[in-house]
DSSP file (Angstrom, degrees, kcal/mol; ACC not computed):
  #  RESIDUE AA STRUCTURE BP1 BP2  ACC     N-H-->O    O-->H-N    N-H-->O    O-->H-N    TCO  KAPPA ALPHA  PHI   PSI    X-CA   Y-CA   Z-CA
    1    1 A M              0   0    0      0, 0.0    35,-0.0     0, 0.0    34,-0.0   0.000 360.0 360.0 360.0 145.8    8.2   46.9   39.3
    2    2 A A     >  -     0   0    0      1,-0.1     4,-1.9     4,-0.0     5,-0.2  -0.205 360.0-111.6 -77.6 163.0    5.8   45.5   41.9
    3    3 A I  H  > S+     0   0    0      1,-0.2     4,-2.8     2,-0.2     5,-0.2   0.873 112.0  55.6 -60.8 -43.8    2.9   43.1   41.3
    4    4 A A  H  > S+     0   0    0      1,-0.2     4,-2.2     2,-0.2    -1,-0.2   0.892 108.3  48.5 -62.4 -39.6    0.1   45.5   42.1
    5    5 A L  H  > S+     0   0    0      2,-0.2     4,-2.1     1,-0.2    -1,-0.2   0.929 113.2  46.7 -66.7 -44.7    1.3   48.0   39.5
    6    6 A L  H  X S+     0   0    0     -4,-1.9     4,-2.4     1,-0.2    -2,-0.2   0.904 111.3  52.2 -62.9 -40.9    1.6   45.4   36.9
    7    7 A S  H  X S+     0   0    0     -4,-2.8     4,-2.3     1,-0.2    -1,-0.2   0.906 107.9  52.0 -60.6 -42.3   -1.8   44.0   37.8
    8    8 A S  H  X S+     0   0    0     -4,-2.2     4,-2.1     1,-0.2    -1,-0.2   0.904 109.5  49.3 -61.3 -43.1   -3.3   47.5   37.4
    9    9 A I  H  X S+     0   0    0     -4,-2.1     4,-3.0     1,-0.2    -2,-0.2   0.925 110.5  50.5 -62.7 -44.6   -1.7   47.9   34.0
   10   10 A L  H  X S+     0   0    0     -4,-2.4     4,-2.3     2,-0.2    -2,-0.2   0.876 108.2  52.3 -63.9 -38.0   -3.1   44.5   32.9
   11   11 A I  H  X S+     0   0    0     -4,-2.3     4,-0.7     2,-0.2    -1,-0.2   0.949 114.3  42.7 -61.6 -48.1   -6.6   45.4   34.1
   12   12 A A  H >X S+     0   0    0     -4,-2.1     3,-1.0     1,-0.2     4,-0.6   0.913 113.5  52.3 -64.7 -42.4   -6.6   48.6   32.1
   13   13 A A  H >X S+     0   0    0     -4,-3.0     4,-1.5     1,-0.3     3,-1.1   0.870 102.4  58.9 -62.8 -37.3   -5.0   46.9   29.1
   14   14 A S  H 3< S+     0   0    0     -4,-2.3    -1,-0.3     1,-0.3    -2,-0.2   0.728 104.8  52.1 -66.1 -19.7   -7.6   44.2   29.0
   15   15 A M  H << S+     0   0    0     -3,-1.0    -1,-0.3    -4,-0.7    -2,-0.2   0.616 118.8  31.6 -91.2 -13.1  -10.3   46.8   28.6
   16   16 A V  H << S+     0   0    0     -3,-1.1     2,-0.3    -4,-0.6    -2,-0.2   0.459 106.9  67.9-125.3  -1.7   -8.8   48.7   25.6
   17   17 A T  S  < S-     0   0    0     -4,-1.5    76,-0.0    -5,-0.1     5,-0.0  -0.816  72.3-118.9-120.1 159.6   -6.9   46.1   23.6
   18   18 A S        -     0   0    0     -2,-0.3    -2,-0.1     1,-0.1    -1,-0.1  -0.161  46.8 -90.3 -78.6-174.9   -7.8   43.2   21.4
   19   19 A E  S    S+     0   0    0      2,-0.0     3,-0.1    -2,-0.0    -1,-0.1   0.473  92.2 113.6 -80.5   0.1   -6.6   39.7   22.3
   20   20 A E  S    S-     0   0    0      1,-0.1     2,-0.1     0, 0.0    -3,-0.0  -0.319  79.4 -96.0 -67.5 154.7   -3.5   40.2   20.2
   21   21 A E        +     0   0    0      2,-0.0     2,-0.3    -2,-0.0    -1,-0.1  -0.416  49.7 175.3 -68.1 146.8   -0.2   40.3   21.9
   22   22 A F        -     0   0    0     -2,-0.1     2,-0.4    -3,-0.1    -5,-0.0  -0.979  24.4-130.4-148.6 160.5    1.1   43.7   22.7
   23   23 A M        -     0   0    0     -2,-0.3     2,-0.5    69,-0.0    -2,-0.0  -0.919  11.8-154.7-114.4 138.4    4.1   45.2   24.5
   24   24 A I        -     0   0    0     -2,-0.4     2,-0.6    67,-0.0    66,-0.0  -0.963   5.6-159.0-112.2 124.7    3.9   47.9   27.2
   25   25 A T        -     0   0    0     -2,-0.5    67,-0.2     0, 0.0    -2,-0.0  -0.907  13.7-140.8-102.0 118.7    6.9   50.1   27.6
   26   26 A I        -     0   0    0     -2,-0.6     3,-0.1    64,-0.1    64,-0.1  -0.681  22.4-134.2 -79.3 122.0    6.9   51.8   31.0
   27   27 A P        -     0   0    0      0, 0.0    -1,-0.1     0, 0.0    62,-0.0  -0.226  33.5 -79.6 -71.0 165.0    8.3   55.3   30.5
   28   28 A P        -     0   0    0      0, 0.0     0, 0.0     0, 0.0     0, 0.0  -0.286  61.2 -88.1 -59.2 150.8   10.9   56.8   32.8
   29   29 A E        -     0   0    0      1,-0.2    -3,-0.0    -3,-0.1     4,-0.0  -0.369  27.2-137.7 -60.0 135.9    9.5   58.1   36.0
   30   30 A P  S    S+     0   0    0      0, 0.0    -1,-0.2     0, 0.0     0, 0.0   0.778  91.1   4.0 -66.1 -24.1    8.3   61.8   35.7
   31   31 A E  S >  S-     0   0    0      0, 0.0     3,-2.0     0, 0.0     4,-0.3  -0.974  99.9 -80.8-154.3 150.7   10.0   62.3   39.1
   32   32 A P  T 3  S+     0   0    0      0, 0.0     0, 0.0     0, 0.0     0, 0.0  -0.279 115.5  16.4 -57.0 134.4   12.0   60.1   41.4
   33   33 A G  T 3> S+     0   0    0      3,-0.0     4,-2.3     4,-0.0     5,-0.2   0.420  85.4 123.5  86.6  -1.4    9.9   57.8   43.5
   34   34 A F  H <> S+     0   0    0     -3,-2.0     4,-2.4     1,-0.2     5,-0.1   0.915  75.1  47.0 -60.8 -44.8    6.7   58.2   41.3
   35   35 A Y  H  > S+     0   0    0     -4,-0.3     4,-2.4     1,-0.2    -1,-0.2   0.844 110.4  52.7 -68.9 -32.2    6.3   54.5   40.6
   36   36 A K  H  > S+     0   0    0      2,-0.2     4,-2.3     1,-0.2    -1,-0.2   0.913 110.0  49.2 -65.5 -41.7    6.8   53.7   44.3
   37   37 A T  H  X S+     0   0    0     -4,-2.3     4,-2.2     2,-0.2    -2,-0.2   0.915 110.6  50.2 -62.1 -43.6    4.1   56.2   45.1
   38   38 A I  H  X S+     0   0    0     -4,-2.4     4,-2.5     2,-0.2    -2,-0.2   0.926 109.5  51.3 -60.8 -45.1    1.8   54.6   42.5
   39   39 A E  H  X S+     0   0    0     -4,-2.4     4,-1.8     1,-0.2    -2,-0.2   0.920 110.1  48.9 -58.0 -45.5    2.5   51.1   43.9
   40   40 A E  H  < S+     0   0    0     -4,-2.3     4,-0.4     1,-0.2    -1,-0.2   0.871 110.5  52.0 -63.8 -36.4    1.6   52.4   47.4
   41   41 A C  H >< S+     0   0    0     -4,-2.2     3,-1.5     1,-0.2    -2,-0.2   0.934 108.1  50.3 -64.4 -46.1   -1.6   53.9   46.1
   42   42 A I  H >< S+     0   0    0     -4,-2.5     3,-1.6     1,-0.3    -1,-0.2   0.866 103.9  59.3 -61.1 -37.3   -2.7   50.7   44.4
   43   43 A E  T 3< S+     0   0    0     -4,-1.8    -1,-0.3     1,-0.3    -2,-0.2   0.613  92.5  69.0 -69.9 -10.9   -2.2   48.8   47.6
   44   44 A K  T <  S+     0   0    0     -3,-1.5     2,-0.4    -4,-0.4    -1,-0.3   0.487  97.8  59.5 -83.8  -2.8   -4.7   51.0   49.4
   45   45 A M  S <  S-     0   0    0     -3,-1.6    22,-0.0    -4,-0.2    26,-0.0  -0.966  87.3-112.4-130.2 142.3   -7.6   49.5   47.3
   46   46 A S     >  -     0   0    0     -2,-0.4     4,-2.6     1,-0.1     5,-0.2  -0.301  31.1-115.7 -65.2 156.0   -8.9   46.0   46.9
   47   47 A R  H  > S+     0   0    0      1,-0.2     4,-2.6     2,-0.2     5,-0.2   0.908 115.8  54.2 -59.2 -42.5   -8.4   44.4   43.6
   48   48 A E  H  > S+     0   0    0      1,-0.2     4,-2.2     2,-0.2    -1,-0.2   0.920 112.1  42.7 -60.0 -44.7  -12.2   44.2   43.1
   49   49 A C  H  > S+     0   0    0      2,-0.2     4,-2.8     1,-0.2     5,-0.2   0.856 110.3  56.8 -72.7 -33.2  -12.6   47.9   43.7
   50   50 A G  H  X S+     0   0    0     -4,-2.6     4,-2.5     2,-0.2    -2,-0.2   0.938 110.3  45.0 -59.0 -45.5   -9.6   48.7   41.6
   51   51 A E  H  X S+     0   0    0     -4,-2.6     4,-2.7     2,-0.2     5,-0.2   0.904 112.1  52.2 -63.8 -42.0  -11.2   46.9   38.7
   52   52 A N  H  X S+     0   0    0     -4,-2.2     4,-2.0    -5,-0.2    -2,-0.2   0.914 112.0  45.2 -61.5 -43.9  -14.6   48.7   39.4
   53   53 A I  H  X S+     0   0    0     -4,-2.8     4,-2.2     2,-0.2    -2,-0.2   0.919 113.0  49.8 -67.9 -43.8  -12.9   52.1   39.4
   54   54 A V  H  X S+     0   0    0     -4,-2.5     4,-3.0    -5,-0.2     5,-0.3   0.927 113.2  47.2 -60.7 -44.3  -10.9   51.4   36.2
   55   55 A K  H  X S+     0   0    0     -4,-2.7     4,-2.8     1,-0.2     6,-1.4   0.859 109.4  54.5 -65.5 -34.6  -14.1   50.1   34.4
   56   56 A A  H  X S+     0   0    0     -4,-2.0     4,-0.8     4,-0.3    -1,-0.2   0.902 114.1  41.2 -64.3 -40.0  -16.0   53.2   35.7
   57   57 A V  H  < S+     0   0    0     -4,-2.2    -2,-0.2     2,-0.1    -1,-0.2   0.934 126.7  31.5 -72.7 -46.3  -13.3   55.5   34.1
   58   58 A L  H  < S+     0   0    0     -4,-3.0    -3,-0.2    -5,-0.2    -2,-0.2   0.803 135.6  21.5 -85.8 -30.2  -12.9   53.5   30.9
   59   59 A E  H  < S-     0   0    0     -4,-2.8    -3,-0.2    -5,-0.3    -1,-0.1   0.281  97.8-115.3-125.2   9.9  -16.3   52.0   30.3
   60   60 A D     <  +     0   0    0     -4,-0.8    -4,-0.3    -5,-0.3    -3,-0.1   0.812  54.9 169.8  57.9  32.6  -18.7   54.2   32.3
   61   61 A E        -     0   0    0     -6,-1.4    -1,-0.2    -9,-0.1     2,-0.1  -0.408  42.6 -94.8 -71.6 150.7  -19.5   51.3   34.6
   62   62 A E        -     0   0    0     -2,-0.1     2,-0.5     1,-0.1    -1,-0.1  -0.387  38.5-133.7 -62.6 142.0  -21.5   52.0   37.7
   63   63 A I        -     0   0    0     -7,-0.1     2,-0.1    -3,-0.1    -1,-0.1  -0.869  15.5-127.6-103.4 130.4  -19.4   52.4   40.8
   64   64 A S     >  -     0   0    0     -2,-0.5     4,-1.9     1,-0.1     5,-0.1  -0.397  17.0-122.3 -73.0 154.0  -20.3   50.6   44.0
   65   65 A E  H  > S+     0   0    0      1,-0.2     4,-2.3     2,-0.2     5,-0.1   0.905 113.3  54.5 -61.6 -41.2  -20.6   52.6   47.2
   66   66 A Q  H  > S+     0   0    0      1,-0.2     4,-2.2     2,-0.2    -1,-0.2   0.901 108.1  48.8 -59.9 -41.2  -18.0   50.4   48.9
   67   67 A C  H  > S+     0   0    0      1,-0.2     4,-2.4     2,-0.2    -1,-0.2   0.849 108.5  53.7 -70.0 -32.6  -15.5   51.1   46.0
   68   68 A C  H  X S+     0   0    0     -4,-1.9     4,-3.1     2,-0.2     5,-0.4   0.908 107.5  51.3 -64.7 -40.5  -16.2   54.8   46.4
   69   69 A V  H  X>S+     0   0    0     -4,-2.3     4,-2.5     1,-0.2     5,-0.9   0.938 111.5  47.2 -60.3 -46.2  -15.4   54.6   50.1
   70   70 A E  I  X>S+     0   0    0     -4,-2.2     5,-2.8     3,-0.2     4,-0.7   0.889 115.5  46.3 -63.3 -38.2  -12.1   52.8   49.2
   71   71 A L  I  <>S+     0   0    0     -4,-2.4     5,-3.4     3,-0.2    -2,-0.2   0.963 121.8  33.3 -67.6 -52.0  -11.3   55.5   46.6
   72   72 A V  I  <5S+     0   0    0     -4,-3.1     5,-0.2     3,-0.2    -3,-0.2   0.945 133.7  24.3 -73.5 -49.7  -12.2   58.5   48.6
   73   73 A H  I  <5S+     0   0    0     -4,-2.5    -3,-0.2    -5,-0.4    -1,-0.1   0.718 131.8  35.6 -93.9 -21.6  -11.2   57.5   52.2
   74   74 A G  I  <<S+     0   0    0     -5,-0.9    -3,-0.2    -4,-0.7    -4,-0.1   0.908 131.1  19.7 -93.2 -59.9   -8.6   54.8   51.4
   75   75 A M  I   <S-     0   0    0     -5,-2.8     4,-0.4    -6,-0.1    -3,-0.2   0.959  93.8-156.9 -79.6 -53.4   -6.7   55.9   48.3
   76   76 A G     >< -     0   0    0     -5,-3.4     4,-2.1    -6,-0.2     5,-0.1  -0.074  32.0 -73.0  93.4 164.4   -7.5   59.7   48.2
   77   77 A K  H  > S+     0   0    0     -5,-0.2     4,-2.8     2,-0.2     5,-0.2   0.874 125.2  54.2 -65.0 -42.5   -7.5   62.3   45.5
   78   78 A I  H  > S+     0   0    0      1,-0.2     4,-2.5     2,-0.2    -1,-0.2   0.936 111.5  45.2 -62.2 -45.8   -3.7   62.6   45.1
   79   79 A C  H  > S+     0   0    0     -4,-0.4     4,-2.5     2,-0.2    -1,-0.2   0.917 112.2  52.2 -62.8 -43.1   -3.4   58.9   44.4
   80   80 A H  H  X S+     0   0    0     -4,-2.1     4,-2.0     1,-0.2    -2,-0.2   0.936 112.5  44.9 -58.7 -47.5   -6.4   58.9   42.1
   81   81 A D  H  X S+     0   0    0     -4,-2.8     4,-2.3     1,-0.2    -1,-0.2   0.883 111.5  53.1 -65.3 -38.9   -4.9   61.8   40.1
   82   82 A D  H  X S+     0   0    0     -4,-2.5     4,-2.3    -5,-0.2    -1,-0.2   0.895 108.2  50.7 -63.7 -39.5   -1.4   60.1   40.0
   83   83 A L  H  X S+     0   0    0     -4,-2.5     4,-2.6     2,-0.2    -1,-0.2   0.901 108.9  51.0 -65.9 -39.8   -2.9   56.9   38.7
   84   84 A L  H  X S+     0   0    0     -4,-2.0     4,-2.3     1,-0.2    -2,-0.2   0.932 110.5  49.7 -59.7 -44.8   -4.7   58.9   35.9
   85   85 A Q  H  X S+     0   0    0     -4,-2.3     4,-1.2     1,-0.2    -2,-0.2   0.898 110.4  51.0 -59.8 -41.5   -1.3   60.5   35.1
   86   86 A F  H >< S+     0   0    0     -4,-2.3     3,-0.6     2,-0.2    -2,-0.2   0.942 109.9  47.8 -63.5 -48.3    0.3   57.1   35.0
   87   87 A Y  H >< S+     0   0    0     -4,-2.6     3,-1.6     1,-0.3     8,-0.2   0.888 108.8  54.7 -61.5 -38.6   -2.3   55.6   32.6
   88   88 A V  H 3< S+     0   0    0     -4,-2.3    -1,-0.3     1,-0.3    -2,-0.2   0.807  99.8  62.8 -62.4 -28.8   -2.0   58.6   30.3
   89   89 A S  T << S+     0   0    0     -4,-1.2    -1,-0.3    -3,-0.6    -2,-0.2   0.455  86.8  79.6 -78.3   1.4    1.8   57.9   30.2
   90   90 A L    X   +     0   0    0     -3,-1.6     3,-1.8    -4,-0.2     5,-0.4  -0.733  54.1 174.5-109.5  81.5    1.2   54.5   28.5
   91   91 A P  G >  S+     0   0    0      0, 0.0     3,-1.5     0, 0.0    -1,-0.2   0.751  71.3  72.7 -62.5 -22.9    0.5   55.4   24.8
   92   92 A Q  G 3  S+     0   0    0      1,-0.3   -69,-0.0   -67,-0.2    -2,-0.0   0.763  90.0  60.6 -62.8 -23.2    0.5   51.7   23.9
   93   93 A L  G <  S-     0   0    0     -3,-1.8    -1,-0.3    -6,-0.2    -5,-0.0   0.654 101.4-137.9 -79.5 -14.9   -2.9   51.4   25.7
   94   94 A G    <   +     0   0    0     -3,-1.5    -2,-0.1    -4,-0.3     2,-0.1   0.787  34.8 174.0  67.9  29.7   -4.4   53.9   23.3
   95   95 A F        -     0   0    0     -5,-0.4     2,-0.9    -8,-0.2    -1,-0.2  -0.405  39.5-120.6 -67.8 143.8   -6.4   55.9   25.8
   96   96 A N     >  -     0   0    0      1,-0.2     4,-3.0    -2,-0.1     5,-0.2  -0.800  27.2-154.4 -79.8 108.7   -8.1   59.1   24.7
   97   97 A V  H  > S+     0   0    0     -2,-0.9     4,-2.5     1,-0.2     5,-0.2   0.882  88.9  49.6 -58.9 -43.9   -6.3   61.4   27.1
   98   98 A T  H  > S+     0   0    0      2,-0.2     4,-2.6     1,-0.2     5,-0.2   0.943 114.1  45.0 -61.9 -48.0   -9.0   64.0   27.2
   99   99 A H  H  > S+     0   0    0      1,-0.2     4,-3.3     2,-0.2     5,-0.3   0.922 112.3  52.5 -61.8 -44.1  -11.7   61.4   27.9
  100  100 A L  H  X S+     0   0    0     -4,-3.0     4,-2.4     1,-0.2    -2,-0.2   0.924 112.9  43.5 -59.1 -46.2   -9.6   59.7   30.5
  101  101 A N  H  X S+     0   0    0     -4,-2.5     4,-1.9    -5,-0.2    -1,-0.2   0.926 117.2  45.4 -67.1 -44.5   -8.9   62.9   32.4
  102  102 A I  H  X S+     0   0    0     -4,-2.6     4,-2.2    -5,-0.2    -2,-0.2   0.953 116.9  44.3 -63.3 -48.8  -12.6   64.1   32.2
  103  103 A R  H  X S+     0   0    0     -4,-3.3     4,-2.7    -5,-0.2    -1,-0.2   0.871 109.9  56.4 -66.7 -36.2  -14.0   60.7   33.2
  104  104 A G  H  X S+     0   0    0     -4,-2.4     4,-1.9    -5,-0.3    -1,-0.2   0.910 110.2  44.8 -59.9 -42.2  -11.5   60.3   36.0
  105  105 A H  H  X S+     0   0    0     -4,-1.9     4,-2.4     2,-0.2    -2,-0.2   0.863 111.6  53.1 -71.2 -35.3  -12.6   63.5   37.5
  106  106 A Q  H  X S+     0   0    0     -4,-2.2     4,-2.8     2,-0.2    -2,-0.2   0.923 107.9  51.0 -63.3 -43.2  -16.2   62.6   37.0
  107  107 A V  H  X S+     0   0    0     -4,-2.7     4,-2.5     2,-0.2    -2,-0.2   0.922 109.8  50.2 -60.4 -44.2  -15.7   59.3   38.8
  108  108 A W  H  X S+     0   0    0     -4,-1.9     4,-2.2     1,-0.2    -1,-0.2   0.944 112.1  47.2 -58.0 -48.0  -14.0   61.1   41.7
  109  109 A N  H  X S+     0   0    0     -4,-2.4     4,-1.7     1,-0.2    -2,-0.2   0.881 110.5  51.9 -64.8 -38.7  -17.0   63.6   42.0
  110  110 A I  H  X S+     0   0    0     -4,-2.8     4,-1.9     1,-0.2    -1,-0.2   0.928 110.8  49.2 -59.8 -44.7  -19.5   60.7   41.8
  111  111 A C  H  X S+     0   0    0     -4,-2.5     4,-1.5     1,-0.2    -2,-0.2   0.864 105.1  56.7 -66.6 -35.7  -17.7   59.0   44.6
  112  112 A I  H  < S+     0   0    0     -4,-2.2    -1,-0.2     1,-0.2     3,-0.2   0.918 110.7  45.1 -58.5 -42.7  -17.6   62.1   46.7
  113  113 A L  H  < S+     0   0    0     -4,-1.7    -2,-0.2     1,-0.2    -1,-0.2   0.830 115.3  47.0 -70.9 -32.3  -21.4   62.3   46.5
  114  114 A K  H  < S+     0   0    0     -4,-1.9    -1,-0.2    -5,-0.1    -2,-0.2   0.649 100.1  81.1 -82.1 -15.7  -21.9   58.5   47.2
  115  115 A T  S  < S-     0   0    0     -4,-1.5     3,-0.1    -3,-0.2   -49,-0.0  -0.797  75.5-131.7-103.6 127.3  -19.5   58.5   50.2
  116  116 A P        -     0   0    0      0, 0.0     3,-0.2     0, 0.0    -2,-0.1  -0.267  45.8 -78.4 -63.9 159.8  -20.5   59.6   53.7
  117  117 A S  S    S-     0   0    0      1,-0.2   -44,-0.0     2,-0.1    -5,-0.0  -0.058  84.9 -41.9 -53.1 164.9  -18.1   61.9   55.5
  118  118 A K              0   0    0      1,-0.2    -1,-0.2    -3,-0.1   -45,-0.0   0.056 360.0 360.0 -36.5 124.9  -15.0   60.5   57.0
  119  119 A M              0   0    0     -3,-0.2    -1,-0.2   -50,-0.1    -2,-0.1   0.444 360.0 360.0 -81.7 360.0  -16.0   57.2   58.7
């Protein structure tokens, strides 16, 4: 698995786990090529904005306008939804699936409002 995907997992894990060691088991792909698609999605966003968006979803952190631009015009809705699906598939992280899905959609909608039309 590529570096960007692992980095994304570690960012999310650091926000929901204690400092104890833990193991993450990556489940089988829900469909062939899904993890490659996720990797390509992650690469469309800077690390800083990736962290900002993950924190916005998990911790209700404020989202910068620049990160909204990267999310909406760089990554796109399909990638955003695929990443939410991926995080939900990692039960070791202990996400509340309902909260994650609701907050993920709220973040998207906030970014739509913060982002000017196609630049």
